[in-house]
Structure formats: structure tokens, C-alpha cells
N, C-alpha and C positions, 0 to 999 in steps of 0.2 A: 572914343575919339569921334569927333563930329567933323564930317566932310563939308567943305564949301560946295556951293552949287556947281562950280566948274569941276571939282574933284569927283563929285557924284556923277556928273555927265560923262567924264572921262572913264570912270569905272564902268558905267553902263555901256559906253561905246566899246570898251575893251571886252566886255562880256558878249556883246553882240558880234564883235569881230571873231572871237573865239568860237561862237556858235556857228557863224558862217563858214569858218574853216572846217569845223566838224561836219557840217552839212555837205560841203564840197568833198570831203574825204569819203562820205557815204556814197555820193554820186560816182566818184572815181571807182569805188569798190563795186558798185552795181554794174558799171560799164565794163570793168575788168572781168566780172562774172559772165557778162554776155560774150566777151571775147574768149573766155574759157570754154563756153558752150561751142563757139565757132571752131576753135582748134580741136576740141575733142571730137566733134562730129566730122571735122575735116580729116581726121586720121583715117576714117573709114574710106574716104574718097582717094587718099594717097596710095592705097593698095601697097602698104609697106614702104612708102616713100619711093615707089617706082614710077609714079606719074608726076611730071615736073610741076605743072601749074597748081594742082591741088596741094602739092608739097610746099611750094612757095607760099601760097595763101595760108596754109596751116601754120607754118613757121612764123609768118608775119603776125597772125592772130595770137600765137603763143607769146611772141615778144611784146606786143601791145598789152596783153593781159597781165604779164609779169610786171611790166613797167607801171601800169596803173595800180596793181596791188601794192607795189613798193611805195607809190605816192600816197595811197590811202593809209598804209601802215605808218607813215610819218605822224599821223594825227590820231589813229585808232589803235587800241591795244592789238598787238600782233596775233594773239590767240583768237580773238574775235574776228579780226580781218581775214585771217587765213581760213577759219571755219566757215565764215559766210561765203567767201570766194569759192571754196571747194563745194559748199552746199549748192550755190547757184549753178555751178558747172555740172555737178552730179544730177541735180534735178532737171536742168535743161537738157542735158544729154539723154537722160532716161526718157523724158517726154518726147524729144525728137526721135529717139530710137523707136518709140512706139509709132509715131506718125510717119517717119520716113522709111523705116526698115522693117515695119510690121513685127516689131518685138512684142512679146506678150504683154497684155494689159489686164492681168489678173486682178481680182479684188484685193488680194493680199499686197500685191505690188503697188497698186494705187493707194492703198491705205498707208503704206510706209513712205511713199512719195509725199503724201499729204502731211505726214509727221515731219518729214524733212523740211517742207515749206514752213510749217509751224515753228520748227527749230530755228530756221534762218530768221524769221520775223522776231522770234523771242530773243535771239542774240542781238539783233539790232536795238531792241528796246531796253535791253538790260546791259548794254556794253559799257556805259559810263564813258568818261573821257580819259585823257592821258595818253602818254606815248608808250605805255605798257612795256 
């Protein structure tokens, strides 16, 4: 089947539009991961949800994180989106735990955090499209 120039242009625009939606989903997922880091670190400051303002901030960050994960999962495969979201949160919480709370930064721990980062990047580049 031969496409007219207008049909070719519409097809190309449709592909560009789909790619833009996919890029937006990855941005939502990245921001969701940052909010995941915020709420996970916030848990430390709530002292078991006994402190009002840290508790409110933590719950707010949790809500935003979940909302953005749900938005990203509309365009990305759910397994990939969830794994990347959890990975960003785990990596960020571990690094901030080292920085803020003097948690151990052993060579083994740093090695496995590096593997986690490699896994997150690998999932991004092998995710493919679709609604999964």
C-alpha cells in the first residue's frame, strides 16, 4: 500500500505524538520516584506518625508519588513502571540514609546500589511501549 504525502505526514505525526506521550510518562515516573524518596525519608521524621507536620508532608508526598505512578502506568508497562518507581525510591532512600542518618556506606552496599542504578537505567531502555 502506498501512502499519499498527507497520509505519510499524519502517520509520522502520530508516531511523534506517541513518542511524546511516552517521554511524558517517563518524566511522570521520574518525578513519582523523587516523591517516593521524599515520603520514605519523611517516615524517619514522623517518629511513627506522632509528629504532625512531618506526617502531613510525608502523606502528601506519598499521595503525589502514587498519583504520578498511576499516570505513568497509563502509558508504560506496569511491571516496568513499578520496578523503576520502587528502584528510584530504594536507591534514593539508601543514598540519603547514608548522607542524612550516617547509615553504613560499605563497599558491598555501594556496589549493590550501583547495580540497582544500572537496573533502573536498563529497564528504561528495554521497556518498550504499550499499556502492559
